[in-house]
C-alpha distance (Angstrom), angle and dihedral (degrees) to the residues before:
residue distance angle dihedral
M1 . . .
K2 3.79 . .
T3 3.79 89.5 .
I4 3.82 89.6 58.8
V5 3.83 94.8 46.0
R6 3.79 89.5 48.0
F7 3.74 92.5 47.3
R8 3.85 90.6 51.9
S9 3.82 92.1 47.0
V10 3.79 90.5 51.5
A11 3.86 92.0 44.5
F12 3.81 90.3 49.0
V13 3.87 94.5 49.1
L14 3.80 88.6 47.5
L15 3.81 92.4 51.2
L16 3.82 93.4 43.6
T17 3.79 89.6 50.2
T18 3.78 93.3 48.2
T19 3.79 92.8 47.0
L20 3.88 93.7 49.7
I21 3.84 92.0 47.2
T22 3.82 95.0 48.5
A23 3.81 93.7 39.5
C24 3.83 92.5 60.3
K25 3.70 112.6 92.9
K26 3.67 118.8 -158.6
N27 3.69 115.1 -134.0
N28 3.82 105.8 -130.3
D29 3.86 94.1 155.7
A30 3.81 105.1 118.1
V31 3.88 110.5 -142.5
A32 3.75 108.1 -131.0
P33 3.85 113.7 -129.0
D34 3.85 116.9 -113.4
A35 3.73 119.5 -108.4
A36 3.86 94.1 -96.7
A37 3.73 91.0 51.0
Q38 3.78 90.8 51.9
A39 3.69 92.1 50.7
A40 3.84 98.9 46.1
G41 3.71 117.1 110.4
S42 3.74 148.4 73.6
Y43 3.84 120.6 -64.2
T44 3.76 124.1 -166.4
Y45 3.82 118.0 -143.4
S46 3.79 109.6 -102.3
E47 3.88 109.1 162.4
L48 3.72 147.9 4.4
T49 3.83 123.2 -145.5
F50 3.76 123.7 -165.4
N51 3.85 136.7 145.3
G52 3.72 92.0 12.3
Q53 3.78 95.8 -56.0
T54 3.77 129.7 104.7
L55 3.89 119.8 -151.1
P56 3.79 121.6 -168.3
A57 3.88 117.2 -130.2
S58 3.69 92.4 -100.0
Q59 3.73 92.3 62.0
T60 3.78 96.3 50.2
N61 3.80 134.7 67.3
L62 3.67 91.2 -121.2
K63 3.87 137.3 105.8
G64 3.78 137.8 164.7
T65 3.80 149.3 89.2
I66 3.72 143.2 -97.0
T67 3.70 119.6 -140.1
V68 3.83 122.2 -156.9
A69 3.73 119.3 -165.3
R70 3.75 127.0 -174.0
E71 3.84 115.6 -119.8
S72 3.78 97.5 169.8
A73 3.90 138.5 -24.6
G74 3.91 91.9 -70.1
K75 3.89 101.9 22.2
V76 3.71 137.1 73.8
S77 3.68 139.9 173.8
M78 3.84 119.6 -132.5
D79 3.79 131.6 -154.1
V80 3.64 114.5 -167.1
N81 3.80 120.3 -169.7
I82 3.71 112.8 173.1
R83 3.72 114.1 157.1
Q84 3.91 140.0 172.4
K85 3.93 111.1 -93.6
S86 3.71 92.0 -145.2
D87 3.74 101.4 59.6
N88 3.70 105.1 -1.6
S89 3.87 94.0 -115.6
E90 3.79 122.1 153.8
F91 3.80 119.0 -85.9
I92 3.75 93.8 162.6
V93 3.80 118.4 -9.7
L94 3.91 115.2 161.3
S95 3.77 140.3 127.0
G96 3.72 128.6 -158.8
G97 3.75 146.1 156.3
G98 3.63 138.4 -148.7
V99 3.84 94.6 63.3
D100 3.81 111.9 155.2
V101 3.80 119.1 -131.7
F102 3.76 121.1 -158.4
D103 3.80 132.5 -175.2
A104 3.87 103.5 -121.8
G105 3.71 93.8 -174.2
S106 3.87 130.1 -113.0
G107 3.89 90.7 65.8
K108 3.75 94.3 -57.4
L109 3.80 128.3 127.9
T110 3.91 123.5 -161.1
F111 3.78 124.6 -150.1
K112 3.81 120.4 -153.5
Y113 3.81 132.9 179.2
D114 3.72 121.5 -166.8
G115 3.81 87.0 -9.8
E116 3.95 95.4 -56.5
Q117 3.85 118.9 115.0
I118 3.89 105.0 -118.8
G119 3.84 97.7 170.7
E120 3.67 155.0 -20.2
L121 3.75 141.4 -126.4
N122 3.79 116.4 -146.4
S123 3.92 114.2 173.2
N124 3.83 100.9 -47.3
N125 3.79 95.7 -27.6
L126 3.76 116.6 102.9
T127 3.86 121.6 -170.8
I128 3.75 125.8 -166.1
N129 3.80 119.4 -162.8
G130 3.87 120.8 -142.6
V131 3.78 145.3 162.0
D132 3.78 122.5 -139.4
D133 3.88 130.2 -144.9
S134 3.81 92.2 -85.4
N135 3.78 89.9 51.6
V136 3.82 95.3 -108.4
H137 3.81 109.7 151.6
F138 3.86 112.0 -134.0
T139 3.82 138.3 176.0
I140 3.82 124.1 -141.6
G141 3.77 111.0 -152.6
A142 3.76 121.5 -158.8
T143 3.85 133.5 175.7
K144 3.77 130.1 -145.5
């Protein structure tokens, strides 16, 4: 009789163990980061585009960084600190929050502030659009 009870106990433990092991599902589904998390990071000034020409950072008198910080799933704050190399004077120095970030498809993110597009992120290349005092449109490029 003890043998039957022992056999049933061992069988029950084996059945329970097998059921528990096979019932546990591994979660291999990667959760995609939201647009703001994808954009967050520090970008180093890499180029200036104006009047149809693009100049690499080495051919300009500019230096600096753009820092993007996540505020929520669809909003970031931006800290732009682009200065003149020669005397460290400001070219574009500003900070602001509440910048909307949208997934534009094909790996691109779009930045909008007050409904106006101010920039784009494509892979690790961030571009910020601007207009100078002479009404010349330009784009600052930065790389993560």
